[in-house]
A tleap script that builds the chain and sets N, CA, C and O, in Angstrom:
source leaprc.protein.ff14SB
mol = sequence {
  NMET LYS ILE ARG PHE ILE PHE ALA ILE LEU
  THR VAL PHE THR ILE ASN SER ASN SER ASN
  ALA MET MET THR GLN GLU ILE THR ALA PHE
  SER GLU ALA ALA TYR THR ASN ASN ASN SER
  ARG ALA MET GLN CYS ILE ILE GLU GLY ASN
  ILE ASN GLU PHE LEU GLU ILE ALA GLU ARG
  THR ASN SER ARG GLY GLU PHE GLU ASN ALA
  SER GLY ILE THR SER LEU MET LEU ALA ALA
  ALA GLU GLY ARG ILE ASP ILE VAL ARG LEU
  ILE CYS ASN SER ALA SER ARG ASP PHE ILE
  LEU GLN GLU ASP SER PHE GLY LYS ASN VAL
  ILE ASP HIE ALA ALA ASN LYS GLY HIE GLN
  GLU ILE VAL GLU PHE LEU ILE ASP LEU PRO
  THR ILE ASN TRP ASN ILE VAL CGLY
}
set mol.1.N position { -19.685 0.508 -11.194 }
set mol.1.CA position { -19.797 -0.864 -11.647 }
set mol.1.C position { -18.485 -1.610 -11.412 }
set mol.1.O position { -18.495 -2.738 -10.919 }
set mol.2.N position { -17.375 -1.001 -11.755 }
set mol.2.CA position { -16.074 -1.607 -11.574 }
set mol.2.C position { -15.784 -1.848 -10.088 }
set mol.2.O position { -15.240 -2.890 -9.723 }
set mol.3.N position { -16.139 -0.901 -9.246 }
set mol.3.CA position { -15.906 -1.014 -7.812 }
set mol.3.C position { -16.676 -2.184 -7.238 }
set mol.3.O position { -16.118 -2.980 -6.482 }
set mol.4.N position { -17.937 -2.304 -7.579 }
set mol.4.CA position { -18.764 -3.390 -7.053 }
set mol.4.C position { -18.230 -4.755 -7.481 }
set mol.4.O position { -18.323 -5.716 -6.717 }
set mol.5.N position { -17.678 -4.855 -8.677 }
set mol.5.CA position { -17.118 -6.111 -9.151 }
set mol.5.C position { -15.937 -6.530 -8.286 }
set mol.5.O position { -15.823 -7.703 -7.928 }
set mol.6.N position { -15.067 -5.603 -7.947 }
set mol.6.CA position { -13.917 -5.910 -7.089 }
set mol.6.C position { -14.395 -6.406 -5.731 }
set mol.6.O position { -13.886 -7.404 -5.222 }
set mol.7.N position { -15.373 -5.715 -5.139 }
set mol.7.CA position { -15.867 -6.113 -3.839 }
set mol.7.C position { -16.589 -7.454 -3.896 }
set mol.7.O position { -16.550 -8.206 -2.923 }
set mol.8.N position { -17.240 -7.771 -4.997 }
set mol.8.CA position { -17.896 -9.068 -5.140 }
set mol.8.C position { -16.859 -10.182 -5.131 }
set mol.8.O position { -17.076 -11.220 -4.507 }
set mol.9.N position { -15.760 -9.987 -5.800 }
set mol.9.CA position { -14.689 -10.979 -5.810 }
set mol.9.C position { -14.141 -11.162 -4.401 }
set mol.9.O position { -13.925 -12.292 -3.962 }
set mol.10.N position { -13.916 -10.067 -3.695 }
set mol.10.CA position { -13.381 -10.151 -2.343 }
set mol.10.C position { -14.357 -10.826 -1.398 }
set mol.10.O position { -13.937 -11.534 -0.483 }
set mol.11.N position { -15.646 -10.622 -1.599 }
set mol.11.CA position { -16.652 -11.265 -0.762 }
set mol.11.C position { -16.619 -12.775 -0.966 }
set mol.11.O position { -16.692 -13.528 0.005 }
set mol.12.N position { -16.511 -13.223 -2.205 }
set mol.12.CA position { -16.419 -14.658 -2.487 }
set mol.12.C position { -15.169 -15.222 -1.824 }
set mol.12.O position { -15.215 -16.302 -1.235 }
set mol.13.N position { -14.067 -14.511 -1.913 }
set mol.13.CA position { -12.822 -14.944 -1.287 }
set mol.13.C position { -13.010 -15.091 0.214 }
set mol.13.O position { -12.515 -16.048 0.809 }
set mol.14.N position { -13.717 -14.157 0.830 }
set mol.14.CA position { -13.970 -14.204 2.270 }
set mol.14.C position { -14.785 -15.434 2.642 }
set mol.14.O position { -14.468 -16.113 3.620 }
set mol.15.N position { -15.807 -15.723 1.892 }
set mol.15.CA position { -16.680 -16.862 2.178 }
set mol.15.C position { -15.920 -18.171 2.043 }
set mol.15.O position { -16.150 -19.104 2.813 }
set mol.16.N position { -15.015 -18.252 1.069 }
set mol.16.CA position { -14.326 -19.508 0.789 }
set mol.16.C position { -13.066 -19.737 1.604 }
set mol.16.O position { -12.477 -20.812 1.499 }
set mol.17.N position { -12.623 -18.780 2.410 }
set mol.17.CA position { -11.394 -19.009 3.171 }
set mol.17.C position { -11.488 -18.376 4.546 }
set mol.17.O position { -10.942 -17.299 4.788 }
set mol.18.N position { -12.175 -19.046 5.430 }
set mol.18.CA position { -12.352 -18.550 6.792 }
set mol.18.C position { -11.034 -18.407 7.529 }
set mol.18.O position { -10.909 -17.515 8.368 }
set mol.19.N position { -10.045 -19.246 7.252 }
set mol.19.CA position { -8.777 -19.193 7.971 }
set mol.19.C position { -7.978 -17.950 7.626 }
set mol.19.O position { -7.064 -17.580 8.363 }
set mol.20.N position { -8.299 -17.314 6.546 }
set mol.20.CA position { -7.573 -16.111 6.138 }
set mol.20.C position { -8.435 -14.857 6.281 }
set mol.20.O position { -8.316 -13.924 5.487 }
set mol.21.N position { -9.296 -14.837 7.287 }
set mol.21.CA position { -10.234 -13.726 7.454 }
set mol.21.C position { -9.521 -12.392 7.631 }
set mol.21.O position { -9.924 -11.395 7.031 }
set mol.22.N position { -8.471 -12.356 8.443 }
set mol.22.CA position { -7.756 -11.097 8.665 }
set mol.22.C position { -7.101 -10.619 7.376 }
set mol.22.O position { -7.146 -9.431 7.055 }
set mol.23.N position { -6.492 -11.546 6.634 }
set mol.23.CA position { -5.864 -11.185 5.366 }
set mol.23.C position { -6.901 -10.617 4.405 }
set mol.23.O position { -6.619 -9.657 3.687 }
set mol.24.N position { -8.097 -11.200 4.383 }
set mol.24.CA position { -9.160 -10.724 3.516 }
set mol.24.C position { -9.584 -9.315 3.903 }
set mol.24.O position { -9.840 -8.485 3.031 }
set mol.25.N position { -9.662 -9.038 5.197 }
set mol.25.CA position { -10.001 -7.682 5.645 }
set mol.25.C position { -8.961 -6.688 5.158 }
set mol.25.O position { -9.304 -5.582 4.740 }
set mol.26.N position { -7.680 -7.078 5.212 }
set mol.26.CA position { -6.626 -6.192 4.753 }
set mol.26.C position { -6.715 -5.977 3.249 }
set mol.26.O position { -6.535 -4.856 2.772 }
set mol.27.N position { -6.993 -7.047 2.492 }
set mol.27.CA position { -7.138 -6.909 1.045 }
set mol.27.C position { -8.301 -5.980 0.725 }
set mol.27.O position { -8.194 -5.133 -0.162 }
set mol.28.N position { -9.409 -6.134 1.441 }
set mol.28.CA position { -10.560 -5.259 1.249 }
set mol.28.C position { -10.172 -3.818 1.541 }
set mol.28.O position { -10.552 -2.908 0.804 }
set mol.29.N position { -9.419 -3.610 2.611 }
set mol.29.CA position { -8.971 -2.255 2.946 }
set mol.29.C position { -8.105 -1.681 1.834 }
set mol.29.O position { -8.210 -0.497 1.515 }
set mol.30.N position { -7.251 -2.506 1.242 }
set mol.30.CA position { -6.425 -2.026 0.137 }
set mol.30.C position { -7.291 -1.623 -1.050 }
set mol.30.O position { -7.058 -0.579 -1.660 }
set mol.31.N position { -8.272 -2.427 -1.379 }
set mol.31.CA position { -9.147 -2.097 -2.501 }
set mol.31.C position { -9.928 -0.824 -2.218 }
set mol.31.O position { -10.086 0.023 -3.097 }
set mol.32.N position { -10.414 -0.690 -0.995 }
set mol.32.CA position { -11.135 0.521 -0.619 }
set mol.32.C position { -10.228 1.737 -0.700 }
set mol.32.O position { -10.681 2.835 -1.022 }
set mol.33.N position { -8.938 1.543 -0.406 }
set mol.33.CA position { -7.995 2.657 -0.439 }
set mol.33.C position { -7.953 3.305 -1.818 }
set mol.33.O position { -7.705 4.504 -1.949 }
set mol.34.N position { -8.194 2.505 -2.828 }
set mol.34.CA position { -8.127 3.032 -4.183 }
set mol.34.C position { -9.312 3.905 -4.544 }
set mol.34.O position { -9.273 4.594 -5.564 }
set mol.35.N position { -10.366 3.897 -3.738 }
set mol.35.CA position { -11.588 4.592 -4.130 }
set mol.35.C position { -12.164 5.544 -3.089 }
set mol.35.O position { -13.045 6.332 -3.435 }
set mol.36.N position { -11.725 5.518 -1.851 }
set mol.36.CA position { -12.499 6.138 -0.788 }
set mol.36.C position { -12.045 7.507 -0.319 }
set mol.36.O position { -12.668 8.045 0.597 }
set mol.37.N position { -11.036 8.094 -0.864 }
set mol.37.CA position { -10.618 9.403 -0.377 }
set mol.37.C position { -10.125 10.288 -1.503 }
set mol.37.O position { -10.168 9.916 -2.676 }
set mol.38.N position { -9.655 11.469 -1.123 }
set mol.38.CA position { -9.231 12.423 -2.144 }
set mol.38.C position { -7.943 12.011 -2.834 }
set mol.38.O position { -7.524 12.684 -3.776 }
set mol.39.N position { -7.312 10.957 -2.415 }
set mol.39.CA position { -6.107 10.433 -3.057 }
set mol.39.C position { -6.426 9.234 -3.946 }
set mol.39.O position { -5.537 8.478 -4.338 }
set mol.40.N position { -7.702 9.075 -4.254 }
set mol.40.CA position { -8.152 7.842 -4.902 }
set mol.40.C position { -7.465 7.564 -6.233 }
set mol.40.O position { -7.130 6.411 -6.505 }
set mol.41.N position { -7.247 8.549 -7.057 }
set mol.41.CA position { -6.640 8.281 -8.361 }
set mol.41.C position { -5.187 7.838 -8.210 }
set mol.41.O position { -4.732 6.947 -8.927 }
set mol.42.N position { -4.463 8.451 -7.286 }
set mol.42.CA position { -3.072 8.042 -7.057 }
set mol.42.C position { -3.015 6.593 -6.586 }
set mol.42.O position { -2.173 5.818 -7.039 }
set mol.43.N position { -3.906 6.234 -5.681 }
set mol.43.CA position { -3.937 4.870 -5.179 }
set mol.43.C position { -4.332 3.892 -6.294 }
set mol.43.O position { -3.784 2.793 -6.380 }
set mol.44.N position { -5.270 4.290 -7.136 }
set mol.44.CA position { -5.675 3.442 -8.255 }
set mol.44.C position { -4.518 3.254 -9.230 }
set mol.44.O position { -4.362 2.172 -9.797 }
set mol.45.N position { -3.717 4.276 -9.432 }
set mol.45.CA position { -2.549 4.161 -10.313 }
set mol.45.C position { -1.590 3.083 -9.815 }
set mol.45.O position { -0.985 2.369 -10.615 }
set mol.46.N position { -1.452 2.965 -8.501 }
set mol.46.CA position { -0.584 1.929 -7.937 }
set mol.46.C position { -1.133 0.554 -8.298 }
set mol.46.O position { -0.385 -0.318 -8.739 }
set mol.47.N position { -2.417 0.358 -8.115 }
set mol.47.CA position { -3.042 -0.932 -8.432 }
set mol.47.C position { -2.876 -1.259 -9.912 }
set mol.47.O position { -2.611 -2.405 -10.275 }
set mol.48.N position { -3.031 -0.253 -10.757 }
set mol.48.CA position { -2.912 -0.445 -12.207 }
set mol.48.C position { -1.458 -0.533 -12.666 }
set mol.48.O position { -1.191 -0.959 -13.790 }
set mol.49.N position { -0.521 -0.137 -11.814 }
set mol.49.CA position { 0.878 -0.098 -12.217 }
set mol.49.C position { 1.189 1.066 -13.132 }
set mol.49.O position { 2.146 1.017 -13.905 }
set mol.50.N position { 0.380 2.118 -13.049 }
set mol.50.CA position { 0.538 3.293 -13.901 }
set mol.50.C position { 1.474 4.296 -13.225 }
set mol.50.O position { 1.035 5.272 -12.618 }
set mol.51.N position { 2.770 4.029 -13.346 }
set mol.51.CA position { 3.764 4.820 -12.640 }
set mol.51.C position { 3.826 6.264 -13.144 }
set mol.51.O position { 4.046 7.184 -12.357 }
set mol.52.N position { 3.635 6.466 -14.436 }
set mol.52.CA position { 3.713 7.826 -14.982 }
set mol.52.C position { 2.618 8.729 -14.424 }
set mol.52.O position { 2.887 9.863 -14.027 }
set mol.53.N position { 1.400 8.235 -14.395 }
set mol.53.CA position { 0.310 9.043 -13.850 }
set mol.53.C position { 0.476 9.235 -12.345 }
set mol.53.O position { 0.174 10.307 -11.820 }
set mol.54.N position { 0.953 8.209 -11.651 }
set mol.54.CA position { 1.215 8.341 -10.213 }
set mol.54.C position { 2.203 9.486 -9.975 }
set mol.54.O position { 1.988 10.322 -9.097 }
set mol.55.N position { 3.280 9.520 -10.754 }
set mol.55.CA position { 4.283 10.584 -10.612 }
set mol.55.C position { 3.694 11.960 -10.921 }
set mol.55.O position { 4.001 12.937 -10.238 }
set mol.56.N position { 2.848 12.035 -11.948 }
set mol.56.CA position { 2.200 13.305 -12.284 }
set mol.56.C position { 1.337 13.805 -11.128 }
set mol.56.O position { 1.364 14.990 -10.798 }
set mol.57.N position { 0.579 12.912 -10.520 }
set mol.57.CA position { -0.285 13.298 -9.392 }
set mol.57.C position { 0.569 13.732 -8.209 }
set mol.57.O position { 0.269 14.735 -7.560 }
set mol.58.N position { 1.626 12.987 -7.926 }
set mol.58.CA position { 2.509 13.334 -6.805 }
set mol.58.C position { 3.138 14.705 -7.026 }
set mol.58.O position { 3.226 15.507 -6.097 }
set mol.59.N position { 3.573 14.973 -8.246 }
set mol.59.CA position { 4.183 16.270 -8.554 }
set mol.59.C position { 3.156 17.402 -8.471 }
set mol.59.O position { 3.433 18.463 -7.911 }
set mol.60.N position { 1.996 17.169 -9.021 }
set mol.60.CA position { 0.937 18.191 -9.028 }
set mol.60.C position { 0.477 18.553 -7.618 }
set mol.60.O position { 0.124 19.702 -7.352 }
set mol.61.N position { 0.482 17.574 -6.717 }
set mol.61.CA position { -0.006 17.807 -5.359 }
set mol.61.C position { 1.117 18.084 -4.359 }
set mol.61.O position { 0.857 18.282 -3.172 }
set mol.62.N position { 2.360 18.099 -4.834 }
set mol.62.CA position { 3.513 18.285 -3.944 }
set mol.62.C position { 3.491 17.318 -2.766 }
set mol.62.O position { 3.824 17.699 -1.644 }
set mol.63.N position { 3.109 16.097 -3.009 }
set mol.63.CA position { 2.911 15.117 -1.938 }
set mol.63.C position { 4.116 14.210 -1.698 }
set mol.63.O position { 4.145 13.492 -0.698 }
set mol.64.N position { 5.102 14.222 -2.580 }
set mol.64.CA position { 6.245 13.300 -2.527 }
set mol.64.C position { 5.794 11.844 -2.598 }
set mol.64.O position { 6.524 10.941 -2.188 }
set mol.65.N position { 4.593 11.621 -3.118 }
set mol.65.CA position { 4.060 10.265 -3.211 }
set mol.65.C position { 3.443 9.778 -1.918 }
set mol.65.O position { 3.101 8.602 -1.801 }
set mol.66.N position { 3.294 10.664 -0.944 }
set mol.66.CA position { 2.755 10.306 0.366 }
set mol.66.C position { 1.234 10.460 0.379 }
set mol.66.O position { 0.704 11.499 0.772 }
set mol.67.N position { 0.547 9.409 -0.056 }
set mol.67.CA position { -0.907 9.389 -0.050 }
set mol.67.C position { -1.372 8.393 1.005 }
set mol.67.O position { -0.653 7.450 1.336 }
set mol.68.N position { -2.573 8.604 1.530 }
set mol.68.CA position { -3.096 7.725 2.575 }
set mol.68.C position { -4.614 7.816 2.619 }
set mol.68.O position { -5.196 8.857 2.315 }
set mol.69.N position { -5.249 6.705 3.004 }
set mol.69.CA position { -6.703 6.734 3.156 }
set mol.69.C position { -7.089 6.846 4.630 }
set mol.69.O position { -6.219 6.930 5.497 }
set mol.70.N position { -8.358 6.847 4.908 }
set mol.70.CA position { -8.859 7.042 6.274 }
set mol.70.C position { -8.472 5.890 7.206 }
set mol.70.O position { -8.466 6.071 8.424 }
set mol.71.N position { -8.154 4.729 6.671 }
set mol.71.CA position { -7.739 3.581 7.486 }
set mol.71.C position { -6.238 3.550 7.729 }
set mol.71.O position { -5.717 2.622 8.347 }
set mol.72.N position { -5.553 4.571 7.239 }
set mol.72.CA position { -4.108 4.618 7.429 }
set mol.72.C position { -3.330 3.795 6.422 }
set mol.72.O position { -2.119 3.628 6.567 }
set mol.73.N position { -4.003 3.276 5.403 }
set mol.73.CA position { -3.304 2.558 4.335 }
set mol.73.C position { -2.615 3.602 3.477 }
set mol.73.O position { -3.264 4.474 2.899 }
set mol.74.N position { -1.302 3.508 3.397 }
set mol.74.CA position { -0.534 4.495 2.640 }
set mol.74.C position { -0.249 3.996 1.231 }
set mol.74.O position { -0.390 2.811 0.927 }
set mol.75.N position { 0.151 4.924 0.390 }
set mol.75.CA position { 0.540 4.561 -0.973 }
set mol.75.C position { 1.716 3.597 -0.947 }
set mol.75.O position { 1.807 2.708 -1.794 }
set mol.76.N position { 2.609 3.761 0.008 }
set mol.76.CA position { 3.752 2.859 0.129 }
set mol.76.C position { 3.301 1.450 0.514 }
set mol.76.O position { 3.788 0.470 -0.050 }
set mol.77.N position { 2.391 1.342 1.456 }
set mol.77.CA position { 1.861 0.031 1.852 }
set mol.77.C position { 1.152 -0.646 0.685 }
set mol.77.O position { 1.326 -1.842 0.450 }
set mol.78.N position { 0.358 0.123 -0.035 }
set mol.78.CA position { -0.375 -0.428 -1.169 }
set mol.78.C position { 0.587 -0.905 -2.249 }
set mol.78.O position { 0.421 -1.998 -2.791 }
set mol.79.N position { 1.596 -0.089 -2.566 }
set mol.79.CA position { 2.594 -0.480 -3.568 }
set mol.79.C position { 3.331 -1.747 -3.133 }
set mol.79.O position { 3.588 -2.629 -3.953 }
set mol.80.N position { 3.669 -1.838 -1.851 }
set mol.80.CA position { 4.359 -3.027 -1.330 }
set mol.80.C position { 3.469 -4.259 -1.432 }
set mol.80.O position { 3.927 -5.326 -1.843 }
set mol.81.N position { 2.208 -4.118 -1.061 }
set mol.81.CA position { 1.271 -5.246 -1.117 }
set mol.81.C position { 0.992 -5.679 -2.555 }
set mol.81.O position { 0.761 -6.858 -2.822 }
set mol.82.N position { 1.015 -4.721 -3.473 }
set mol.82.CA position { 0.761 -5.027 -4.884 }
set mol.82.C position { 2.018 -5.533 -5.602 }
set mol.82.O position { 1.950 -5.928 -6.766 }
set mol.83.N position { 3.163 -5.520 -4.910 }
set mol.83.CA position { 4.405 -5.989 -5.529 }
set mol.83.C position { 5.023 -5.007 -6.497 }
set mol.83.O position { 5.771 -5.398 -7.393 }
set mol.84.N position { 4.715 -3.733 -6.323 }
set mol.84.CA position { 5.206 -2.684 -7.238 }
set mol.84.C position { 6.518 -2.097 -6.721 }
set mol.84.O position { 6.537 -0.990 -6.182 }
set mol.85.N position { 7.620 -2.843 -6.886 }
set mol.85.CA position { 8.928 -2.416 -6.391 }
set mol.85.C position { 9.341 -1.071 -6.987 }
set mol.85.O position { 10.001 -0.276 -6.319 }
set mol.86.N position { 8.959 -0.812 -8.235 }
set mol.86.CA position { 9.306 0.460 -8.863 }
set mol.86.C position { 8.681 1.630 -8.114 }
set mol.86.O position { 9.337 2.647 -7.888 }
set mol.87.N position { 7.437 1.493 -7.736 }
set mol.87.CA position { 6.749 2.566 -7.011 }
set mol.87.C position { 7.246 2.629 -5.568 }
set mol.87.O position { 7.376 3.718 -5.009 }
set mol.88.N position { 7.523 1.484 -4.965 }
set mol.88.CA position { 8.087 1.468 -3.601 }
set mol.88.C position { 9.398 2.252 -3.583 }
set mol.88.O position { 9.615 3.077 -2.696 }
set mol.89.N position { 10.264 1.998 -4.550 }
set mol.89.CA position { 11.551 2.714 -4.617 }
set mol.89.C position { 11.345 4.216 -4.779 }
set mol.89.O position { 11.988 5.017 -4.101 }
set mol.90.N position { 10.449 4.587 -5.679 }
set mol.90.CA position { 10.191 6.018 -5.896 }
set mol.90.C position { 9.702 6.707 -4.629 }
set mol.90.O position { 10.181 7.784 -4.275 }
set mol.91.N position { 8.750 6.085 -3.954 }
set mol.91.CA position { 8.206 6.694 -2.742 }
set mol.91.C position { 9.282 6.789 -1.667 }
set mol.91.O position { 9.417 7.825 -1.015 }
set mol.92.N position { 10.043 5.722 -1.478 }
set mol.92.CA position { 11.073 5.716 -0.433 }
set mol.92.C position { 12.179 6.735 -0.709 }
set mol.92.O position { 12.803 7.238 0.226 }
set mol.93.N position { 12.421 7.036 -1.962 }
set mol.93.CA position { 13.452 8.018 -2.304 }
set mol.93.C position { 13.051 9.442 -1.952 }
set mol.93.O position { 13.914 10.313 -1.842 }
set mol.94.N position { 11.766 9.696 -1.775 }
set mol.94.CA position { 11.330 11.068 -1.489 }
set mol.94.C position { 10.515 11.215 -0.212 }
set mol.94.O position { 10.380 12.323 0.306 }
set mol.95.N position { 9.969 10.119 0.303 }
set mol.95.CA position { 9.070 10.189 1.463 }
set mol.95.C position { 9.839 10.444 2.753 }
set mol.95.O position { 11.036 10.176 2.857 }
set mol.96.N position { 9.117 10.966 3.719 }
set mol.96.CA position { 9.710 11.198 5.032 }
set mol.96.C position { 9.900 9.867 5.767 }
set mol.96.O position { 9.231 8.878 5.469 }
set mol.97.N position { 10.805 9.863 6.710 }
set mol.97.CA position { 11.059 8.682 7.545 }
set mol.97.C position { 9.774 8.264 8.269 }
set mol.97.O position { 9.461 7.075 8.340 }
set mol.98.N position { 9.034 9.234 8.802 }
set mol.98.CA position { 7.795 8.935 9.516 }
set mol.98.C position { 6.772 8.265 8.611 }
set mol.98.O position { 6.058 7.359 9.041 }
set mol.99.N position { 6.700 8.709 7.356 }
set mol.99.CA position { 5.757 8.104 6.408 }
set mol.99.C position { 6.130 6.649 6.152 }
set mol.99.O position { 5.258 5.781 6.113 }
set mol.100.N position { 7.414 6.380 5.978 }
set mol.100.CA position { 7.874 5.013 5.708 }
set mol.100.C position { 7.579 4.105 6.902 }
set mol.100.O position { 7.221 2.941 6.717 }
set mol.101.N position { 7.724 4.617 8.107 }
set mol.101.CA position { 7.537 3.822 9.321 }
set mol.101.C position { 6.082 3.714 9.777 }
set mol.101.O position { 5.774 2.943 10.686 }
set mol.102.N position { 5.210 4.461 9.168 }
set mol.102.CA position { 3.808 4.539 9.600 }
set mol.102.C position { 3.145 3.164 9.639 }
set mol.102.O position { 3.436 2.292 8.821 }
set mol.103.N position { 2.246 2.992 10.610 }
set mol.103.CA position { 1.429 1.779 10.707 }
set mol.103.C position { -0.009 2.116 10.330 }
set mol.103.O position { -0.468 3.236 10.551 }
set mol.104.N position { -0.717 1.141 9.760 }
set mol.104.CA position { -2.123 1.337 9.419 }
set mol.104.C position { -3.002 1.063 10.641 }
set mol.104.O position { -2.489 0.808 11.731 }
set mol.105.N position { -4.289 1.114 10.468 }
set mol.105.CA position { -5.210 0.907 11.592 }
set mol.105.C position { -5.209 -0.539 12.098 }
set mol.105.O position { -5.780 -0.822 13.151 }
set mol.106.N position { -4.574 -1.455 11.362 }
set mol.106.CA position { -4.430 -2.844 11.796 }
set mol.106.C position { -3.127 -3.046 12.572 }
set mol.106.O position { -2.856 -4.143 13.061 }
set mol.107.N position { -2.316 -1.976 12.685 }
set mol.107.CA position { -1.025 -2.066 13.367 }
set mol.107.C position { 0.083 -2.640 12.498 }
set mol.107.O position { 1.121 -3.057 13.012 }
set mol.108.N position { -0.124 -2.666 11.194 }
set mol.108.CA position { 0.857 -3.230 10.261 }
set mol.108.C position { 1.650 -2.107 9.592 }
set mol.108.O position { 1.113 -1.040 9.297 }
set mol.109.N position { 2.942 -2.369 9.358 }
set mol.109.CA position { 3.753 -1.403 8.620 }
set mol.109.C position { 3.996 -1.924 7.203 }
set mol.109.O position { 3.487 -2.978 6.821 }
set mol.110.N position { 4.764 -1.185 6.448 }
set mol.110.CA position { 4.971 -1.517 5.041 }
set mol.110.C position { 5.644 -2.881 4.865 }
set mol.110.O position { 5.317 -3.615 3.932 }
set mol.111.N position { 6.573 -3.223 5.747 }
set mol.111.CA position { 7.227 -4.533 5.644 }
set mol.111.C position { 6.210 -5.650 5.874 }
set mol.111.O position { 6.238 -6.670 5.186 }
set mol.112.N position { 5.316 -5.457 6.836 }
set mol.112.CA position { 4.272 -6.460 7.075 }
set mol.112.C position { 3.438 -6.689 5.824 }
set mol.112.O position { 3.137 -7.830 5.473 }
set mol.113.N position { 3.064 -5.595 5.146 }
set mol.113.CA position { 2.222 -5.724 3.956 }
set mol.113.C position { 2.949 -6.436 2.823 }
set mol.113.O position { 2.360 -7.264 2.128 }
set mol.114.N position { 4.220 -6.119 2.634 }
set mol.114.CA position { 4.999 -6.782 1.584 }
set mol.114.C position { 5.199 -8.261 1.914 }
set mol.114.O position { 5.041 -9.123 1.049 }
set mol.115.N position { 5.546 -8.547 3.165 }
set mol.115.CA position { 5.803 -9.929 3.580 }
set mol.115.C position { 4.537 -10.775 3.509 }
set mol.115.O position { 4.583 -11.928 3.080 }
set mol.116.N position { 3.403 -10.209 3.929 }
set mol.116.CA position { 2.138 -10.955 3.891 }
set mol.116.C position { 1.752 -11.371 2.483 }
set mol.116.O position { 1.048 -12.364 2.298 }
set mol.117.N position { 2.204 -10.626 1.498 }
set mol.117.CA position { 1.890 -10.958 0.106 }
set mol.117.C position { 3.037 -11.689 -0.598 }
set mol.117.O position { 2.961 -11.969 -1.795 }
set mol.118.N position { 4.108 -11.997 0.161 }
set mol.118.CA position { 5.212 -12.779 -0.395 }
set mol.118.C position { 6.154 -12.011 -1.300 }
set mol.118.O position { 6.795 -12.611 -2.163 }
set mol.119.N position { 6.257 -10.713 -1.129 }
set mol.119.CA position { 7.126 -9.901 -1.987 }
set mol.119.C position { 8.497 -9.712 -1.331 }
set mol.119.O position { 8.794 -8.662 -0.761 }
set mol.120.N position { 9.321 -10.758 -1.430 }
set mol.120.CA position { 10.623 -10.803 -0.776 }
set mol.120.C position { 11.546 -9.678 -1.243 }
set mol.120.O position { 12.254 -9.086 -0.427 }
set mol.121.N position { 11.549 -9.378 -2.532 }
set mol.121.CA position { 12.421 -8.328 -3.059 }
set mol.121.C position { 12.105 -6.980 -2.402 }
set mol.121.O position { 13.014 -6.204 -2.105 }
set mol.122.N position { 10.830 -6.707 -2.178 }
set mol.122.CA position { 10.425 -5.455 -1.541 }
set mol.122.C position { 10.826 -5.461 -0.072 }
set mol.122.O position { 11.319 -4.454 0.437 }
set mol.123.N position { 10.625 -6.572 0.611 }
set mol.123.CA position { 11.028 -6.668 2.019 }
set mol.123.C position { 12.521 -6.408 2.150 }
set mol.123.O position { 12.942 -5.636 3.011 }
set mol.124.N position { 13.316 -7.038 1.313 }
set mol.124.CA position { 14.766 -6.845 1.360 }
set mol.124.C position { 15.150 -5.401 1.074 }
set mol.124.O position { 16.019 -4.843 1.744 }
set mol.125.N position { 14.507 -4.794 0.082 }
set mol.125.CA position { 14.774 -3.391 -0.226 }
set mol.125.C position { 14.478 -2.510 0.984 }
set mol.125.O position { 15.287 -1.652 1.339 }
set mol.126.N position { 13.330 -2.713 1.616 }
set mol.126.CA position { 12.938 -1.899 2.768 }
set mol.126.C position { 13.879 -2.101 3.949 }
set mol.126.O position { 14.255 -1.136 4.613 }
set mol.127.N position { 14.258 -3.341 4.215 }
set mol.127.CA position { 15.175 -3.623 5.324 }
set mol.127.C position { 16.521 -2.940 5.101 }
set mol.127.O position { 17.175 -2.519 6.055 }
set mol.128.N position { 16.932 -2.831 3.845 }
set mol.128.CA position { 18.228 -2.244 3.518 }
set mol.128.C position { 18.222 -0.719 3.428 }
set mol.128.O position { 19.262 -0.122 3.151 }
set mol.129.N position { 17.082 -0.081 3.655 }
set mol.129.CA position { 17.047 1.384 3.610 }
set mol.129.C position { 17.987 1.937 4.668 }
set mol.129.O position { 17.844 1.611 5.846 }
set mol.130.N position { 18.945 2.766 4.274 }
set mol.130.CA position { 19.960 3.230 5.234 }
set mol.130.C position { 19.422 4.174 6.315 }
set mol.130.O position { 20.032 4.289 7.379 }
set mol.131.N position { 18.320 4.837 6.073 }
set mol.131.CA position { 17.807 5.813 7.036 }
set mol.131.C position { 16.809 5.221 8.033 }
set mol.131.O position { 16.319 5.928 8.913 }
set mol.132.N position { 16.509 3.934 7.898 }
set mol.132.CA position { 15.501 3.302 8.756 }
set mol.132.C position { 16.144 2.191 9.578 }
set mol.132.O position { 16.814 1.314 9.031 }
set mol.133.N position { 15.941 2.231 10.880 }
set mol.133.CA position { 16.371 1.157 11.768 }
set mol.133.C position { 15.125 0.388 12.188 }
set mol.133.O position { 14.429 0.785 13.123 }
set mol.134.N position { 14.849 -0.703 11.502 }
set mol.134.CA position { 13.635 -1.482 11.755 }
set mol.134.C position { 13.681 -2.191 13.101 }
set mol.134.O position { 12.641 -2.623 13.598 }
set mol.135.N position { 14.863 -2.322 13.703 }
set mol.135.CA position { 14.982 -2.995 14.997 }
set mol.135.C position { 14.329 -2.211 16.127 }
set mol.135.O position { 13.992 -2.792 17.158 }
set mol.136.N position { 14.144 -0.906 15.957 }
set mol.136.CA position { 13.546 -0.106 17.023 }
set mol.136.C position { 12.113 0.308 16.731 }
set mol.136.O position { 11.507 1.058 17.496 }
set mol.137.N position { 11.571 -0.186 15.613 }
set mol.137.CA position { 10.199 0.130 15.244 }
set mol.137.C position { 9.254 -0.692 16.111 }
set mol.137.O position { 9.445 -1.894 16.297 }
set mol.138.N position { 8.207 -0.008 16.648 }
set mol.138.CA position { 7.254 -0.637 17.549 }
set mol.138.C position { 6.640 -1.831 16.968 }
set mol.138.O position { 5.810 -2.474 17.611 }
savepdb mol mol.pdb
quit
């Protein structure tokens, strides 16, 4: 019931804003990320801002917070899009360089997701990561 309600809202958004069709597809993909794979609870914790449970799941699964759905939407991308700087910092402190640089099936990376949602603090944090050279990222 809860899932269908989220998708109903996104459908209305799609109908009312044709100029933002691509953005709506990405938002839909983010919502689906929270429900569609074996990492669903971790992804839902990001949406809810439930950092404690997210950390428990990451520790229990030895994942370093590196969760991803079938569309390539990662926990880091979702946290960035949701404006969860606390979770972005946690993931970046333990995630692999490849995970941080990963692109989704739309060809977007974590900075794209943060910037598209207007989360300047997250974009600045990501750009300042000492182990990542964003100038050479495809």
